[in-house]
Legacy VTK file of the C-alpha trace (Angstrom):
# vtk DataFile Version 3.0
C-alpha trace
ASCII
DATASET POLYDATA
POINTS 281 float
-19.939 -17.683 5.743
-21.817 -20.092 3.723
-24.247 -22.364 6.212
-26.011 -25.649 5.308
-28.881 -27.426 7.489
-28.894 -31.013 7.741
-31.666 -32.629 8.542
-31.256 -35.387 11.460
-33.746 -37.735 13.309
-35.101 -35.436 15.863
-33.868 -32.056 14.705
-30.762 -30.665 12.491
-27.194 -29.534 12.592
-25.698 -26.563 11.156
-22.674 -27.137 9.216
-20.313 -24.515 8.254
-18.244 -24.826 4.988
-15.497 -22.155 4.170
-16.822 -19.179 2.539
-16.783 -19.273 -1.214
-16.662 -14.993 -2.179
-13.945 -14.655 0.548
-10.396 -12.685 0.560
-8.710 -15.908 2.773
-7.668 -18.376 0.291
-4.462 -16.310 -1.160
-0.904 -16.621 -1.680
1.541 -13.950 -1.322
2.906 -14.877 -4.749
5.573 -12.184 -5.532
7.566 -9.046 -3.782
10.232 -7.141 -4.885
12.296 -4.655 -2.992
13.531 -2.457 -4.740
14.587 -2.314 -8.519
18.561 -1.825 -9.534
18.984 -0.332 -5.988
15.774 1.956 -5.800
14.520 0.850 -2.757
11.040 3.339 -3.278
10.547 0.855 -6.359
8.573 -1.882 -4.702
5.721 -4.309 -5.824
3.577 -7.153 -4.484
1.764 -9.501 -6.200
-1.091 -11.397 -4.781
-2.450 -14.539 -6.209
-5.991 -16.142 -5.633
-5.737 -19.869 -4.826
-9.144 -20.585 -5.535
-12.048 -18.783 -7.600
-14.068 -16.215 -5.291
-10.960 -14.743 -3.478
-11.830 -10.860 -4.758
-13.332 -9.670 -1.539
-10.309 -8.078 -0.303
-11.753 -4.932 0.922
-10.404 -3.873 4.367
-7.965 -6.705 4.810
-4.602 -5.298 4.687
-0.697 -5.926 4.002
1.659 -4.979 6.466
5.312 -5.694 6.887
7.466 -6.519 10.265
11.065 -6.066 11.221
13.832 -8.712 11.693
12.149 -9.858 15.264
8.720 -9.311 14.029
7.756 -6.217 15.452
7.146 -2.550 14.762
4.410 -3.446 11.890
4.113 -0.592 9.158
0.668 -1.075 7.037
1.794 -0.673 3.636
-1.766 -0.817 2.393
-5.314 -1.338 3.719
-7.324 -2.417 0.586
-9.950 0.344 -0.289
-12.307 -1.866 -2.788
-12.387 -5.323 -3.886
-11.024 -6.263 -7.332
-13.558 -7.415 -10.477
-11.570 -10.485 -11.362
-12.059 -13.357 -8.867
-10.889 -16.280 -11.069
-8.552 -18.852 -9.784
-5.267 -17.910 -10.008
-6.018 -14.271 -10.707
-3.379 -11.814 -9.332
-3.830 -8.447 -7.498
-0.979 -5.709 -8.318
-0.110 -3.470 -5.166
2.986 -1.121 -6.483
4.515 1.839 -4.770
4.407 5.156 -7.158
8.284 4.976 -8.629
7.573 1.096 -9.312
5.378 2.156 -12.485
8.353 3.748 -14.459
10.807 0.410 -13.715
8.312 -1.633 -15.986
7.919 -2.351 -19.387
5.047 -1.463 -20.549
4.580 0.966 -17.672
3.057 -0.503 -14.778
-0.774 -0.291 -14.232
-1.134 -1.593 -10.391
-4.043 -2.469 -8.985
-3.751 -0.699 -5.992
-0.850 1.697 -4.822
0.962 1.298 -1.540
0.444 3.807 0.963
4.110 3.076 2.201
6.726 1.118 1.250
8.972 -1.832 3.014
11.761 -0.106 5.077
14.989 -0.195 3.740
16.572 -1.216 7.233
13.491 -4.412 6.893
15.126 -5.653 3.483
17.890 -7.810 5.008
15.427 -9.731 7.319
11.640 -9.585 8.075
8.193 -10.371 6.884
5.515 -9.749 4.873
1.929 -10.392 6.120
-1.736 -10.356 4.393
-4.189 -10.294 7.295
-7.206 -9.061 8.418
-8.014 -8.366 12.221
-5.784 -10.145 14.442
-5.858 -12.955 11.370
-2.464 -13.844 9.294
-3.807 -15.499 6.328
-0.600 -15.881 4.318
3.186 -14.567 5.548
6.393 -14.511 4.143
9.546 -14.308 6.105
13.548 -13.167 4.873
16.660 -13.287 6.011
17.390 -16.822 7.149
18.107 -16.937 10.656
18.270 -13.331 10.368
14.301 -13.450 10.677
13.661 -14.643 14.759
10.343 -13.327 14.765
6.441 -15.320 14.690
6.131 -17.120 11.586
2.414 -18.256 12.708
-0.734 -18.051 10.423
-4.146 -19.506 9.932
-4.719 -22.917 8.599
-6.459 -22.077 5.781
-3.318 -21.705 3.795
-0.488 -23.663 5.766
-1.713 -27.036 7.659
0.720 -26.883 10.233
-0.106 -23.052 10.710
3.714 -22.217 10.618
5.311 -20.841 7.739
9.181 -21.078 9.140
11.910 -21.722 8.513
12.225 -18.052 6.477
13.489 -18.151 2.998
17.072 -18.059 3.441
18.314 -14.079 1.550
17.528 -11.026 1.720
14.293 -9.832 -0.358
16.052 -8.948 -3.766
16.369 -5.282 -4.411
19.481 -4.702 -6.896
18.573 -5.794 -9.869
15.100 -6.950 -11.195
14.664 -10.153 -10.156
12.030 -10.928 -7.252
10.955 -12.877 -4.564
8.530 -15.439 -6.183
6.237 -18.259 -4.812
7.616 -21.601 -6.657
4.203 -23.605 -6.878
1.229 -23.983 -8.578
-1.890 -21.222 -7.991
-3.714 -23.547 -6.016
-0.719 -24.385 -4.108
-0.621 -24.186 0.067
2.130 -22.719 2.394
4.389 -25.198 3.913
7.909 -23.245 4.628
9.176 -20.192 3.342
12.195 -21.610 2.379
10.945 -24.645 0.405
8.046 -22.109 -1.407
10.123 -19.572 -2.473
12.766 -18.451 -4.646
14.582 -15.698 -6.606
13.483 -15.166 -10.070
16.411 -16.090 -12.468
15.734 -13.042 -14.680
13.864 -10.099 -14.798
10.541 -10.548 -12.557
6.960 -10.206 -14.674
4.179 -8.978 -13.024
0.436 -8.880 -13.484
-2.783 -7.261 -12.362
-6.205 -8.333 -11.958
-7.002 -7.658 -15.867
-4.213 -9.810 -16.602
-1.574 -7.224 -17.912
1.514 -8.407 -17.811
4.686 -6.072 -16.740
8.288 -6.808 -17.205
10.666 -5.019 -14.438
13.382 -3.188 -16.040
16.230 -0.898 -15.159
15.934 2.640 -17.272
18.812 2.909 -19.408
19.416 6.370 -18.473
16.864 8.161 -16.670
16.862 12.118 -16.742
18.601 11.920 -20.320
15.545 13.541 -21.764
17.375 14.172 -25.090
19.155 10.883 -25.460
22.868 12.525 -25.803
24.250 9.934 -22.922
24.104 13.138 -20.683
21.830 14.659 -18.324
22.350 17.926 -17.847
21.076 21.287 -18.294
20.059 20.618 -21.575
18.130 18.174 -20.331
16.755 20.436 -17.724
15.071 23.156 -20.031
13.513 19.962 -21.465
11.787 18.901 -18.071
11.235 22.440 -16.575
9.254 23.033 -19.906
6.857 19.965 -18.774
7.018 20.276 -15.173
3.160 20.768 -13.730
0.992 19.283 -16.763
-0.949 17.510 -15.310
-1.422 14.863 -18.759
0.488 13.260 -20.780
-1.884 13.866 -23.537
-1.725 17.333 -23.121
-1.316 18.990 -26.733
1.778 20.957 -24.772
3.586 18.311 -23.353
6.772 17.441 -25.312
6.260 14.846 -27.839
6.225 11.065 -26.140
6.306 12.639 -22.567
10.064 11.898 -21.505
10.053 13.896 -18.719
7.422 11.996 -17.172
10.373 9.449 -15.488
7.750 7.419 -13.105
5.073 6.902 -15.830
2.309 7.816 -14.220
0.687 10.474 -16.676
1.660 13.322 -14.794
5.237 15.462 -14.407
5.386 16.609 -10.918
7.254 16.665 -8.002
7.753 12.537 -8.290
9.420 13.100 -11.363
11.951 15.896 -10.356
13.004 13.860 -7.647
14.349 11.460 -9.974
15.283 13.903 -12.174
17.669 15.529 -9.564
18.842 11.985 -8.656
20.589 11.441 -12.461
21.301 15.360 -12.665
24.987 16.044 -13.610
25.733 12.597 -14.506
28.742 12.773 -16.707
27.697 9.767 -18.966
24.906 7.549 -19.058
26.232 3.582 -18.488
LINES 1 282
281 0 1 2 3 4 5 6 7 8 9 10 11 12 13 14 15 16 17 18 19 20 21 22 23 24 25 26 27 28 29 30 31 32 33 34 35 36 37 38 39 40 41 42 43 44 45 46 47 48 49 50 51 52 53 54 55 56 57 58 59 60 61 62 63 64 65 66 67 68 69 70 71 72 73 74 75 76 77 78 79 80 81 82 83 84 85 86 87 88 89 90 91 92 93 94 95 96 97 98 99 100 101 102 103 104 105 106 107 108 109 110 111 112 113 114 115 116 117 118 119 120 121 122 123 124 125 126 127 128 129 130 131 132 133 134 135 136 137 138 139 140 141 142 143 144 145 146 147 148 149 150 151 152 153 154 155 156 157 158 159 160 161 162 163 164 165 166 167 168 169 170 171 172 173 174 175 176 177 178 179 180 181 182 183 184 185 186 187 188 189 190 191 192 193 194 195 196 197 198 199 200 201 202 203 204 205 206 207 208 209 210 211 212 213 214 215 216 217 218 219 220 221 222 223 224 225 226 227 228 229 230 231 232 233 234 235 236 237 238 239 240 241 242 243 244 245 246 247 248 249 250 251 252 253 254 255 256 257 258 259 260 261 262 263 264 265 266 267 268 269 270 271 272 273 274 275 276 277 278 279 280
């Protein structure tokens, strides 16, 4: 906290001003609850309303159910980010989100948990530290019945309600996004948020953009419009290779379905889900 000393006739007065280097003045700019129905592929983007809000270490993102109860910590930030410019973003994503963007997303942080499927119809996401909620966004309209109280730093009446009227997007490539300027404050979630009209674009702290896409046919490793034994042979050959730059890795690293530069169990889950698809859409 920056403190200013002002001299007066008989002594001095201490005036506290808002911290310049902090994390409080922050928006939850964008959220996606799933991509093409895959509710394990999630991402959240924060945006710094003013410069110097990149000291996010030990703050957290928590999601609440339709009653504003049963909070789940999606991430406690383990470190700060380097870019503290006004309007700079911070991208937090689940591992399976990485393979659902073009180019493959490079998040600043990985979610330690995802928003439960049961919270997607109605719930609330909060950016907070300790008992203080700095920004929150609730969705589901009247189905969300929990608190929407937050700190006045980003909302002058300390209440973000009413909630955005629809569910959190998860069935397409669209996301829930703040519709105002980078410096914009919170008024009501219903007024502040819209669903993107097309594919959402997420941005990490260095400033790289990632457009959400639905892979045409994940698991079709030989591009014959089927996912079958011939694809399994390719997958098995690549399985457990730790680095896509490995010379032994099949060209192009096609078995790295989640685009995390490894072929491991997380890729096998995606491959198994697509296996035996008789024809790719």
